[in-house]
N, C-alpha and C positions, 0 to 999 in steps of 0.2 A: 454498543449497537445505537445507542441513544444519541453518543455524540456525532456517529456519522449520519444517523436523520438530522440531527439539529443541521449538521452543517449542510447537508442536503438542501433542506428545507430554506436555509439561509441562503444559499446560492440560486435556488429559484428564485424567493424573494428579491436579491440583490436584482435579480436581471427583468424581472415583470414588476414589481411594485413601484409608485414613484416615488423619488428622492427628496432632498429638499428644494431642487430646482437647479437650472441650470450653472448659476453662478453663485453657490454657497461659500461661505467663511466660517470653518468650521473649529472651534476647540475642541481639543479631547483631554480628557482628563484621565490619569492612571492613578492609582496608588499603592496597592503589591507590584511590583515585578519578580516573582518566585523564580523563574527560570530565562537564564539570558538565549537559551536558542531558541526557546520559546518566544520571547520578545522581538530576537531579530528576525523571525518569522513572520513577526507582525509587523514589523516595520516595513520588510520586504512586501505584504499585501498594501501597505500603505502606499508604496514606492511604485507601485504598478499603476497606480492610480495618475501617475505623473502629473499630479497637482502640486504646486511651488509648497515648502514648507515654511513658514515665517513666525517671525518672532511676535511677542505679543504688544511689544512697539509698532510694527508695522499693521497689525491689528489694529489699533488706535487710529492709527492713521488712516486706513482705511473706509473705517467704520464713520470718520469726521468729514470724508468726502476723498481721498487723494490713496493714492494707493500704484505701488512701482509693478504688477502686474495683471494681468488679465485674467480673466476666468476663475474659477473656485480655490482656492489655496486652505489649508491645515495649519492649525498651530497646537503645539504640546506643551501641556503640562503637567504636573508630578506633585500630589497631594502631601503631606505630613512629613516628609524629609527622612525616609525610612533609610535604613544600610543598604537592601537591597537593589533601592532607586539608584546610590550610589554605585553601588559594586555591578549591576548588570546594565541597570540606563544609560549610562553616562556614557561607558567606552561604547557603546552600539549608536548612539547620536553624534558622540565624537567623529567616530569612523566613518558616516556618513556625511558629517558638514551640516546638521541639521542644527538648527537652536529649539532652545526648550527653556520654560521657567521651570525653576524647584520651589516649591512652597513649603517653608519649613517654620515650625512652633518655637519661636524664639525663645521661651523660659523652658523647656522640655530637650535641648539638644544633649544628646548622649546618654539619654532616659531611655524609660520604654513606655510605648505609648498605651498608658491603662484604657484611654480610651476605646481602644479597638476590641477589648475582651466583653464576651457574651458571656461569661461567667467568671465566677471566682476560680476556679482550676484551671482557663486557659491562659496558656504565657503570652503577655503583651510583646508584639514585635518591636527589635531594636530602633531606635534614632540616631539620626549621624549626628555626629561632634560637632564642634567648630570646627577643627582642623577639616574635616570632610567637606563640611560647608563652605569655608575657606577654596578648597580644591573645585568646588564647581564653579567657581566664581573666578579660578585662574586659567579653568579650562574656558571659560567663556561664555558660560550657562547663566542666564539671569538665575537671579534668587530674591523670590519675593517673601511674604509675611503670612502667614498662617495663624495670627494672633499670638497670643504670650502663653496659654495654656489649653488651645484649642475647646474653649469653650462655645456654645451656642449664642451666637450673639443678639438673638431675637428676642427681645422682650427685658433684655439685661437692663438693669440700672444705670443712669451716667458714669459711676463711680466706675463700675465695671466696663463699660465700655472703653471710657477712657486709657484704664490699665489694659484691656484686652487689645485695643488697635493702636491709641499715640503710643501708650506705653512700650507694646511690644515694637512699633515701627523703631523708636528711638534706641532700643535696646541690640536690636538686628545691625541697625545702622551703625553701632559704634563697635559691634564685633568685626562688620566687612570692612570700616572703612569706606561706606560710601553710601549713596542715596538708596532706599529702597521706595520703589516708585510702586510697587504691586500688592493687593490684598487678595485671601481667598477664605470667604467666608468657610467658616466650621460646619461641617453638613450641610452644606448648601445653606444655612439658616442666616436671613437676615429680614430687616426691615424697616422703616423710614430713618429712626434712630440709628441704627447700625450704617446705613448710607452714609447718613448727615456725619457721624463720629468718624467714618473713613475718610471724607471729605474736608472735614478739621485737621484729620491727623497731616494731610500733603500726600496722603496717594492718589496717584492718576488714575485709578481704575479699580477696579474689583470683580473676580470673579463667584458666579453663581455654578449652581449644579442644575439648571433649569435646561433640560434636553431640547434644544433648538440652535439654529443658526446666528451670526451675529449680524444684529439687521442695521442696515444706513443709518445714522443719524441716531442711532438709541441712547440711550443711559448709559455711559462707560463703567458706572459703579453697578451695573447689574448684568454683566454678561455672560451669557448661556455657553453652558459647554455640555458635551458627549460623556457620560463616564462608561469606560470602558472595563468590565470586568476582569480581576488578576488571569483567571485563566482561559480568555475568550480565545478561541479559534481565529487564525486569522481571516478566513472568510466572515467571520460576526468584526471583528476589526474594521474590514472595509466599511461592513454593512454599517457602522457605528459611524462613520465619518461619511456614509451616502447619504443618511440619514434612511435610508430601508428598513432599519432596524424597528423603529415605529412602527412601521406599516406592516411588519412582520410580528410585532406584539401584539398589536390590536385584532389583527388575524385569529393570532392566536385564543387571546383570552374571548372570542367570540366562538371560536368551536370548542372551548372551552365549557363556556358557557350553553349553548346548545348540547353538550355530553351529560350535563351536572344533571343529578336523579332530582326528580321532584319529591316533595315530601309527601309522606304516605301521612292520608286523613288521619282521623280520631274515627273510631270505631265504637260502637256501640251508642250514642247519645251525644249530650253534653255533660261535661266535668262540673261539678258544681265549684263555685270560686268563693271567697272571702266573700262576706257583709259587703255589698258597694263598690268591690272589684269586677272590672272585666273581665267578662268570661277568657280564657285562651283563646286564642288565634287555631287554626287547624294548622297552620306551619310553627315547627319550632323557631326558626329563623336563628342568626347567629347567637352566639352564646360571649357572654363575656361576664368576668366577676368582679373587674372593675378596680381589682389591688390582688396580691399575690393571695391564694388559696392555702388554708393551714396544711399540715403534712398529713392530716387524714380528712376525708368526706363521710359525711353520714350517709350509708347506704339505704336505696328506696326498699321498704319493704312492701312484699307482696299486699295486696290493695284486700281488702275484706269486701265478702261478698257483697254484691251489690252496684260496686266500685267500680268507673269506669275505667277500661284499659285503653290505651294506646301501643299502635305496632312497634313502636320504639320505645326503648327502656329509660327512657328518658318522660317520666311521667307530668314534670313539675319544671318547668324552663326557666331558667334564671338567664335573662337574655340584655342584651345593649337593644335599645328599643327605637326603631328608625320612628324619624318625626311623623304621628299620627293623628289627626285631630279626632280621630274617630275611637281610638285606644283610651281605654279607662286608664292604664298602665302609665301610657305616657303621658297625661296630662296629671298624671299625681306627682309623677317626676319634674315635669315641668312647674306647677304650680310651688315645688319647694325653692325653686331657681327664682320664680317671681317673688318668693318671700326673700331670696338673699338680696336680690336686687338692690334693696335700701339700705344694705350696708358695704355695698360694692362701689358707691359712687366715689370718683378719686383715686379707687386705692389700687393696691397692690393685689391681685388677684391671683390663690393657687386650687385648680378644683382636682380635687383628689378623687381618683375612678372618673373618669369626666364621660367613660364610653367612646359613645358617638358624635360627642361634642356638642351638642343642642345647648346643653347649658351654659357651658362657658362661653359661647357665643352669644351669649342673653345678659350671662355677665360683664363679658366686654364690651358691651353696647354702653355701660354705664361707667366701669371702670377705667382707671389711667392704664393698666395693663392684667393680662390674664395670661395664663400658664395650666393648661390642661395636661395633666398626668395621668397615666392609665397601664395596665400591666399586658393589655391585650392590643396586639399591633394591628390586628383587623381592625378593630372600634376605631382605633388613632389614624388610619388609613383612610376609612369613613368621614372620619373628622375634618381630616385634611383638606379632603379631598370637597366638601361640603362647607365648610367655614372657612372662610378666609377674608382678615381683615388686619390691621397694619399692628395694632396692640394684643391680636391675639396668637396666640404659641401652643404646639400641642409637643409632648416628648414622652418616653416609655419609661416608667419607672415604678417600683413596687413603693406601695403604701408605708410600709414598714423602713426603707430605706430612700429615703430621698436626696436625691445627687443634688441639694440643693445649701448653700451656705446660710447661717444661724442666724433668725431675724429678718427673712428676706420678703415676706408676704404681710400685709395688712390685713386679709381675711381672706381665711381657710373654709373652703368647702368640703363636705367628705359626704356623700348623701350615698346610701346602703353599700357599705363598704365593710364595715366594723363586722359584721353578722358573720362574714367568710372569713376570719381570722380566729385563730383559736388565742391568740395573746391580744386580748385590747389595751392592755397597756402600753404595747412596746409601736401600736399605732398611733394612741394618744400624745404620747412621751416624744411621738418623731413629729406629728403636728403643732407641736407646743414649742419644738424645737426652731421651727421654720418661720413661726410667728414673730414679731417683734412684741414689745412689752404694752398691751394694752390695746394688741390685736383681739380680733374676733375669730371664733371657729362654730361652724353651721355642721350639724353633725345631725344624720336620721339612720334609724336602723327599724327593723318590723319588732314590734312588740312580743315577748316570748307569750303574755296573758291573753292574746289574742291568736297569735299563729300559731301556737302549738294546740289550742282546742279545735281550732280549724282543720289542721293536720291530722289528728289523731280523729276527727268525724267523718273524714273521708277516705282512712286507711292510708295513709301516706305519710312519709317522711321525707323532708326537703334534702336532696341531696347535695345542695350548696353550702345552706345555713349551718353551720359548725359553732356557733357561739352565739346562741340569742338572749337578750337582755331583757330584764323585767325593766320597769321606769323607775325603780328603787337601786336594782344593779347599775343599770348606765350613770344615774343621779350619783353616787356613791365613786364608780370609775373616774367619771369626769370631775370630780371635786377633787381628784388626787395630781392633777394635773392644771387646773383651770383655777382662779379664784373667784371666778363670777360663773354660775351655773343655772339655766332657768329651763325646764321643759315642756315642751308643748306637744299635745296631741295634733295626728292630721287623720281626717275620715271625711268622708264622702258627705253632703248635705244630705236631708232627706224629708220628709214632711215635718210639721211638729210635731206629730202621735211620733214618730221615729225617731226623732230628738229626744222626747221625754221618757221612752223604755232604754233609749242609750245610758240614757243618765241614771237612770234606774236599775239597771241590771248591772252592777260594780262587780259581780263574778262572771259576767260572762255567761250567764246559762244559756242564753239563745245559742249559743254554740257549742256548749255541753249535752245540752239536753233534746234538740231539736234535729234530726237526721238532716244531714246537709242536701241529700234528694230533695227532702221535703220546705225545705229554707226559705227559698224563695219563695214559692205555693202560699204559704203561710204569712210571710211579711205584707203579699200581693193582698191576701184577703183582709188583712187588719188594715189594711189602707196606710202602711209606715215604708214600704219598697221606695229604695231610692228611684228617681228619673232613668228608664231606659237608654236612653243617647247621653250618654259623658258630656261636660261643659268643664273648662275652666274653674269659673267662677262657684261650680258645687263642689269643690275640694276646699275644704277647710283647714287651718293651722290657726289652733289658738291653745290657750292655757286652760286645763282643765280636763276632764273626761281621760285623764290621763290611762287609767287600768281599760277602759272601751276603746281606745284607739288604735286599730290597725299598725299605727307606725307614729313613730316618736321620732321628735324634731327638737333636737339641742342647741341652745344658742349660749356660746360660754365666752368668756374674756380673760387674756393671758394676765 
């Protein structure tokens, strides 16, 4: 029923919504071709458009100003060099006499595509071997290069780029005995260095996954393509070719946004927050743990009498914070990245648990290149949409299993991640592995000596923090993996009286003895409360006051 409704909606959109224009040239990108009958129906839908199906060489000539046809046209490409493409797509294309380009991974012929696996238990699809690739060439199809090992080229080292681009072209050319002219960027990821490597290697053009038509006079090394899902209905494939699927998606997302329920406001007043922290907003916002969570999470205990309850089960939000200059939580996060920027100048930076990406973007402004990794796809989608720089990339990885080679980074930042993991040593060992000798790690985590008394005073346990560390515990864990460790405290600057009382309160008695609902009033009465409106400069990161600081910041050297 759902597929029928989608087909009806796309059919209507294809008739009503505007497409790409009167004379587009569209490149379609296919990956899996699981069923030959379905693929034949998809090609029939394209044939009904009565558009000529042209090769990529003809597309390149059209882009340069010449063409042997009038009106719109289609070009077909197939990524990864899968066995089902050879078995299902090639015969159907051959029967129609349509040209196509198959992009194969030069160093993985006859193997399995591990990059396609969503989990360790999921089987990887098989790739065509050298004999099958030669057969495609013999049938008249173009064979292009999809790099050597299907690694992302965005932010890659020059040696990696050389092996993945120039080395792959040489290897594939030696296999086929012909000139390999076309490159396809894995995952659609590319930057200025990848484009330069493709030009230098001798390719004539390269394909991306940007959903658009081929522009006249555009860069041949940034050719856009419309990616077709493997089980797309024939009407969907037609909508992808005409571009109406983009209008359908915008309309669908708008309707979903209008249907999305509004967050329920906080009931019963204002919940107390830790000293110097910004009170939580009524809207919890999207949640991101920044890295994989441990096998269990601490449950939320019933609040004590007098504690404020909300209509949602989640009483304390661990959210990836959208940039908001009025949010004390955002400014505290941003202050750590400002602190880290002094170590990032000209460096290869890895931001583990990057969340929505504003910190990685801050580091990329001074770094040689920066890669932000996070386990939450929603946070990464926000980051990719809002922060774009030639030297900045984002990838979905787990903090304890980074898919990166040894010694690849000069600086690693890992802010507010370790408290979500049951085993801090697995994380620290992985961070040490990806750092070069002499590289720097900047890490932050809530201070157990402050966080636990505060949470106890308001009758809650944090639902996401499963591994809080004391200053001594954090120092001991870091010294097992790094030769130099220095700890800093982070707190919000207050009056001189506030600083003096904090320095004297070695056991955090203000959190243990003063009720949470009266703490702000007491601080206000003695004139030691922080300013009501937060500012970036009021957040301090400095050595000392480790027992009293809400957040611990570690600077380590491998």
